[in-house]
C-alpha positions as CSV (number, residue, x, y, z in Angstrom):
1,R,86.7,130.6,71.5
2,T,89.6,128.8,73.2
3,I,89.9,126.2,75.9
4,S,93.4,126.5,77.3
5,L,94.8,123.9,79.7
6,S,97.9,121.9,80.5
7,G,98.4,118.2,80.5
8,H,100.7,116.0,82.6
9,G,102.6,112.9,81.5
10,E,105.1,111.0,83.5
11,V,107.2,108.0,82.7
12,R,109.6,106.5,85.3
13,L,112.8,104.7,84.4
14,A,115.2,102.8,86.6
15,P,118.4,104.8,86.9
16,D,121.5,103.4,85.2
17,T,123.9,106.2,86.2
18,A,125.0,107.8,89.5
19,I,126.6,111.2,89.9
20,V,128.6,111.7,93.1
21,N,130.3,114.8,94.4
22,L,133.3,113.9,96.5
23,G,136.6,115.3,97.5
24,V,139.2,116.0,100.1
25,T,139.5,118.8,102.7
26,S,142.9,119.3,104.3
27,Q,144.1,121.6,107.1
28,A,147.6,122.7,108.1
29,P,149.2,125.7,109.7
30,A,150.7,126.9,106.3
31,A,148.7,127.1,103.1
32,K,151.4,125.3,101.1
33,D,151.3,122.4,103.6
34,A,147.5,122.1,103.4
35,L,147.8,122.2,99.6
36,A,150.5,119.5,99.5
37,A,148.4,117.2,101.8
38,N,145.3,117.8,99.7
39,T,147.2,117.2,96.4
40,A,148.6,113.9,97.7
41,A,145.2,112.8,98.9
42,M,143.4,113.8,95.7
43,Q,146.0,112.0,93.6
44,S,145.2,108.8,95.7
45,V,141.5,109.4,95.1
46,F,142.1,109.8,91.4
47,A,144.1,106.5,91.4
48,A,141.3,104.7,93.3
49,L,138.7,106.0,90.8
50,K,140.8,104.8,87.8
51,A,141.4,101.4,89.5
52,A,137.6,101.1,90.0
53,G,137.1,101.5,86.2
54,I,136.0,105.2,86.2
55,E,137.2,106.9,83.0
56,D,138.8,110.3,83.0
57,K,135.9,111.8,81.1
58,D,133.7,110.9,84.0
59,V,135.7,112.9,86.6
60,Q,135.4,116.7,86.6
61,T,136.5,119.3,89.1
62,S,133.6,121.0,90.7
63,N,135.3,123.1,93.3
64,F,138.8,124.0,94.5
65,M,139.3,126.4,97.4
66,V,142.1,127.6,99.7
67,Q,140.9,129.7,102.7
68,P,142.4,130.8,106.0
69,R,141.2,129.4,109.3
70,Y,140.8,131.8,112.3
71,N,140.3,131.4,116.0
72,F,137.5,133.7,117.0
73,N,137.6,132.8,120.8
74,N,140.1,135.5,121.8
75,E,138.0,137.1,124.6
76,G,137.3,140.3,122.6
77,K,140.6,140.4,120.7
78,A,140.9,140.3,117.0
79,P,140.7,136.8,115.4
80,T,144.0,135.0,115.1
81,L,145.1,133.1,112.0
82,I,145.5,129.4,113.0
83,G,146.0,127.8,109.6
84,Y,144.6,127.1,106.2
85,E,142.1,124.8,104.7
86,V,142.2,123.4,101.2
87,S,139.3,121.7,99.6
88,N,139.2,120.0,96.2
89,S,135.9,118.4,95.0
90,V,135.1,116.4,91.9
91,T,131.9,115.3,90.3
92,V,132.1,111.6,89.4
93,T,129.8,109.8,87.0
94,V,129.5,106.1,87.8
95,R,128.0,104.3,84.8
96,K,127.8,100.8,86.4
97,L,125.5,101.1,89.4
98,D,126.5,97.7,90.7
99,T,130.0,99.1,91.3
100,L,128.8,102.3,93.2
101,G,129.3,100.9,96.7
102,G,132.8,99.7,95.9
103,V,133.7,103.0,94.3
104,L,132.6,104.9,97.4
105,D,134.5,102.6,99.7
106,A,137.6,102.9,97.5
107,V,137.7,106.7,97.5
108,V,137.1,106.9,101.2
109,Q,140.0,104.4,101.8
110,A,142.1,106.5,99.4
111,G,141.6,109.7,101.4
112,S,138.3,111.3,100.4
113,N,136.7,112.8,103.5
114,Q,133.9,114.6,101.7
115,I,131.0,112.9,99.9
116,N,128.2,115.4,99.2
117,G,125.3,113.3,98.0
118,I,124.4,111.0,95.2
119,Q,122.1,111.8,92.3
120,F,120.7,109.0,90.1
121,D,120.0,109.5,86.5
122,T,119.4,107.7,83.2
123,S,121.8,107.9,80.3
124,K,119.1,107.6,77.6
125,P,116.0,109.7,78.6
126,D,114.8,110.6,75.1
127,A,112.3,107.7,74.5
128,A,110.8,108.1,78.0
129,L,110.5,111.9,77.5
130,D,108.7,111.3,74.1
131,E,106.3,108.9,75.8
132,A,105.7,111.4,78.6
133,R,104.9,114.1,76.0
134,K,102.4,111.8,74.3
135,L,100.8,111.1,77.7
136,A,100.7,114.9,78.5
137,V,98.9,115.6,75.2
138,A,96.4,112.8,75.9
139,D,95.8,114.2,79.4
140,A,95.2,117.7,78.0
141,R,92.9,116.3,75.4
142,R,90.9,114.4,78.0
143,K,90.5,117.5,80.2
144,A,89.5,119.6,77.1
145,E,86.8,117.1,76.3
146,I,85.4,117.3,79.9
147,Y,85.4,121.1,79.7
148,A,83.8,121.1,76.3
149,A,81.0,118.7,77.3
150,A,80.3,120.7,80.5
151,A,80.1,123.9,78.5
152,S,78.0,122.3,75.7
153,V,80.5,123.1,73.0
154,N,82.4,121.1,70.4
155,L,86.1,120.8,70.3
156,G,87.9,121.9,67.2
157,N,91.5,121.5,66.1
158,V,94.4,122.1,68.5
159,L,95.5,125.7,68.0
160,S,98.7,125.7,70.1
161,I,100.9,123.3,72.0
162,S,103.8,124.5,74.2
163,E,106.1,122.6,76.3
164,G,107.1,124.0,79.6
165,S,110.8,124.5,80.2
166,F,112.7,123.0,83.0
167,A,115.8,124.1,84.9
168,A,118.9,122.0,84.0
169,P,120.8,120.7,86.9
170,P,124.1,122.4,87.7
171,Q,126.9,121.3,85.5
172,P,130.4,120.6,86.8
173,M,133.3,122.7,85.4
174,M,135.3,121.2,82.6
175,R,138.3,119.2,83.4
176,T,141.5,121.3,82.9
177,T,145.0,121.4,84.1
178,M,146.0,124.1,86.6
179,K,149.6,125.4,86.9
180,M,151.0,126.0,90.4
181,D,154.4,126.3,92.1
182,A,153.9,123.2,94.3
183,A,155.8,120.0,94.7
184,A,153.0,118.2,92.8
185,P,150.3,119.8,90.6
186,V,146.8,120.2,92.1
187,P,144.7,117.3,90.6
188,I,142.1,118.9,88.4
């Protein structure tokens, strides 16, 4: 005989870390000009991050893209190429939450024209996760006792415990150096 149920345990922590996806999108008639403008702006953004106390290990490239731009309003004619767009985004971990506003202000002033959300996190979740696990087992035990009493049976030893899996959040790509034939290397 088995009673099989799940328990829920939750512990809330104040965040101590913010993860921000930000970057620069540049447009120009020629791809190399859009790339050069984007590279210059991203170098300014990186300098602003460094000046704000963000360490290199906390800045990782999350997207780099070069794509053509077309005019589709040609009254039935084929689209015409009007230029190129270059986008470079990084994921930045801000470990001092009281500096977050200043960091965001600094990167916008330095040329960032894309900020795609802020995610708050905690740098040390293990103790809270362990406490949540204890609460989940206690919750499952409490439910089992209710079911056993309602069914007029006695509870025995626990036969099985399993922990549900969770989907990890997307991880930014590792910081690397990219070689290009441009006046300045693309900041990665």
